[in-house]
C-alpha positions in Angstrom: 7.4 -31.0 1.7 7.7 -29.1 4.9 4.9 -28.6 7.4 4.9 -25.0 6.5 4.7 -25.8 2.8 1.7 -28.1 3.2 -0.1 -25.6 5.5 0.6 -22.8 3.0 -1.0 -24.9 0.2 -4.0 -25.7 2.4 -4.5 -22.0 3.2 -4.1 -21.1 -0.5 -6.8 -23.7 -1.3 -9.2 -22.0 1.1 -8.4 -18.5 -0.2 -9.0 -19.7 -3.7 -12.5 -21.0 -2.6 -13.1 -17.6 -1.1 -12.1 -15.9 -4.3 -14.6 -18.1 -6.2 -17.4 -17.2 -3.7 -16.5 -13.5 -4.0 -16.6 -13.7 -7.8 -20.0 -15.4 -7.8 -21.9 -13.6 -5.0 -24.3 -10.7 -5.8 -23.3 -7.4 -4.2 -26.4 -7.1 -2.0 -26.0 -10.7 -0.6 -22.4 -10.0 0.3 -23.3 -7.1 2.6 -26.8 -8.3 3.8 -27.3 -8.9 7.5 -30.6 -10.4 8.6 -30.8 -8.2 11.7 -28.6 -6.4 14.2 -27.6 -9.7 15.8 -26.6 -11.4 12.6 -23.4 -10.7 10.8 -23.0 -10.4 7.1 -20.8 -12.5 4.9 -18.8 -9.4 4.3 -18.0 -9.0 8.0 -16.8 -12.6 8.2 -14.6 -12.1 5.1 -13.1 -8.9 6.6 -12.5 -10.7 9.9 -10.7 -13.7 8.4 -8.6 -11.5 6.0 -7.6 -9.4 9.0 -6.1 -12.6 10.5 -4.1 -13.3 7.4 -2.9 -9.7 7.4 -1.7 -10.1 11.0 0.2 -13.3 10.0 1.7 -11.6 6.9 3.5 -9.2 9.3 5.4 -12.1 10.7 8.8 -10.7 9.9 8.2 -8.2 12.8 8.5 -11.2 15.1 5.1 -10.6 16.6 1.7 -11.8 15.5 -1.2 -9.7 16.8 -4.6 -10.9 15.9 -6.3 -8.5 18.4 -5.4 -5.2 16.7 -7.4 -5.2 13.5 -9.4 -2.7 11.5 -13.2 -3.0 11.5 -15.7 -1.3 9.3 -13.3 -1.2 6.3 -14.1 -1.1 2.6 -13.8 -4.9 2.6 -17.1 -5.0 4.5 -18.8 -2.8 1.9 -17.4 -3.8 -1.4 -16.9 -7.4 -2.6 -14.5 -6.2 -5.3 -12.2 -4.7 -2.7 -12.5 -7.9 -0.7 -11.6 -9.9 -3.7 -8.5 -7.7 -4.3 -7.5 -8.1 -0.7 -8.0 -11.9 -0.9 -5.8 -12.0 -4.1 -3.1 -9.9 -2.4 -3.0 -12.3 0.5 -2.8 -15.3 -1.9 0.0 -13.7 -3.8 2.0 -13.2 -0.5 1.4 -16.8 0.6 2.3 -18.1 -2.9 5.6 -16.1 -2.5 6.2 -17.8 0.8 6.2 -21.2 -1.0 9.5 -20.2 -2.5 10.9 -18.0 0.2 9.5 -18.7 3.7 9.7 -15.7 6.1 12.1 -16.2 9.0 11.3 -14.7 12.3 14.1 -15.3 14.8 11.6 -15.4 17.7 7.9 -15.5 16.8 5.6 -14.3 19.6 1.8 -14.0 19.6 0.4 -11.1 21.5 -3.1 -11.4 23.0 -5.5 -9.7 25.4 -6.8 -12.0 28.1 -9.2 -11.7 30.9 -7.8 -12.7 34.2 -9.8 -14.5 37.0 -10.3 -11.2 38.8 -11.9 -9.7 35.7 -8.9 -7.5 34.8 -7.9 -7.5 31.1 -4.2 -7.6 30.3 -1.9 -8.7 27.6 -0.1 -12.0 27.2 2.7 -13.0 24.9 3.7 -16.5 24.1 6.1 -18.2 21.8 4.8 -19.8 18.5 6.0 -20.9 15.1 5.1 -20.2 11.5 3.6 -23.7 11.2 1.4 -23.2 14.3 0.1 -19.8 13.1 -0.6 -21.2 9.5 -2.5 -24.0 11.1 -4.4 -21.5 13.3 -5.5 -19.2 10.4 -6.5 -22.3 8.4 -8.8 -23.6 11.2 -10.1 -20.0 11.8 -10.9 -19.6 8.1 -12.7 -22.9 7.9 -14.8 -21.9 10.9 -15.8 -18.6 9.3 -16.4 -20.2 5.9 -19.0 -22.4 7.7 -20.7 -19.3 9.0 -20.6 -17.6 5.6 -22.1 -20.7 4.0 -25.0 -20.7 6.4 -25.6 -17.0 5.7 -25.5 -17.4 1.9 -27.5 -20.6 1.8 -30.2 -18.9 3.9 -30.4 -16.3 1.2 -30.8 -19.0 -1.5 -27.3 -18.9 -2.9 -25.8 -22.2 -4.0 -22.5 -22.7 -2.1 -20.2 -25.7 -2.7 -20.8 -28.5 -0.2 -17.2 -28.5 0.9 -17.1 -24.8 1.6 -16.6 -24.5 5.4 -15.8 -28.1 5.9 -12.6 -29.2 7.6 -10.2 -31.1 5.5 -10.4 -33.9 8.1 -14.2 -34.1 7.6 -13.8 -34.2 3.8 -11.2 -37.0 4.1 -13.5 -38.9 6.5 -16.4 -38.6 4.1 -14.3 -39.7 1.2 -13.0 -42.7 3.1 -16.5 -43.7 4.1 -18.4 -43.0 0.9 -18.6 -46.7 0.1 -19.9 -47.5 3.5 -23.2 -45.6 2.9 
């Protein structure tokens, strides 16, 4: 299996976990934010799905994680979020059989220079690198979603929001405890 194939499978595993959470969460918990400083599970879901959407546009040759929609229906309706998650999963499943080929993949970013000026930067990347990035980014946001939902009393699987390396470490050391 190629690196891309393995990373696609890992991302699909995460998105399947998200799908299960979205199926099991109550509507009011999905959108609930504790206060103005606390994000809702819905905003984290929208954010991470935005990143997958940016990656899916890879055939353009440019990945732009900076330009994304905020305040979308995904943040207000878990059924729309579930449909978006399933759409992303279907695309990535298709990639297992037919990987997109971008002749030259570039990531576009906004950066703050030492003088405070904000400008754009562009750098070369690869499909494997970007699949790895969205995977790590998703795990990070899953950990935040898990905290939000557990705080509200929802049971969230223990592995939700845990890095695969942490899960492997725990499995390898389970007998040592």
